[in-house]
N, C-alpha and C positions, 0 to 999 in steps of 0.2 A: 502493499499499501504503501501511494507517494503520498508527502507531507505538502500540504500546504504553504504556500510561499508567505512571508511575515506582512509581504505589502507589495499593491500590484506594480510593476515593472511595463513602460511599456517603450517602444522603439520607434525613435520619429525616420524620417525620410531619409534624413542625411547617416542614418545607423548608428544613432546618440543614443542613451538609455535613459528615461526621466521615472522618477517616482513622484507621486503625490506628495504634497506639503502635511506635515502633522497638523493636528489641531493647533499644538504650542509654538509651532511654526507660524500660523495661520494669526494667532494671536499675536505675536511679536512682531509680525510687518503691520497689522494693525493699531502699533506700539498702545496694546490694549494690557500688555506683561513687560517685562524685562524676559531675554529666553531663560536666564539663570531663576528665575520665580516658578514659586508653584501654585497653580492657580484652580479653582473647581467651578465648575457653572453649574446651576439648577439643574435635575432631572439626570438622567440617566444614558441619553442616548446621544452617540458621537457627532452624528448626523445634525442633531438639533442644534448642539453645541458650534459646528460650523455655520450654520444657517446663520444664529445670532451675531457671532463672528463677521461673517460677511455682508450683513447686515448695519453693524456697527459704523459709526461716525469714529477714526480717530481723534482724540481728546483734543490736540494742538489743533487741528481744522474747523473742531465743535466752538475751539475758542474765537476763531478768526471769523466765521461767519457769523457768530453771534454779536460778538463786536460790530460787526457792518450790520446786520441787522439793527443792532441797538441806536448804533451813530443815525443810520438811516429813519428810526421812529422818530426819533427828539427833532433831526431837521425836520419832520413833517408836523410835527405838535407844534412848531416857531412857525411853519408856513412858508418853510424853504420848497423849492420844489427841485429836482434832477439837474446837476451842472457836473461838467467836467472840473477834472480838480487831480493836485498833485497828488491824492493819498495813494500810498504801495499798495500792490495786489498781495494779497495773501498768499498765492502761489508763489513763490519763486521758480524762476529755470535754475537746472541744475546742469553746470559743464564739467560732461565726461571726458577724459583725456584717456590715450590708450600708447602705450613706449612699446616699439619693438627693439630690442636691441639685435643688431647685424653683426656677423664675424665674418671677417675679412678672411679668406683662407688664401694664402701663399700659391 
């Protein structure tokens, strides 16, 4: 009798192998926990945990959205209308660089 694999792996078209993220990895990607922390969600269903994590808004994004909404509500209460301003956006572009060293053979 063959043992079932601990996790499912899939092979992409370019031949590389991939595994799905664990529930802890998904929570860490959403910045809900630090990877070395232990966490526990209500219920016993891993599928339900993954759904809740996927539907969550990361704390830093929620704070930024709330700040913009609060400012908008205060301005609307004061009778201000929409206008362009120099307020920075809360999503900042990320610069990624790749360095490849080349060896020259004589």
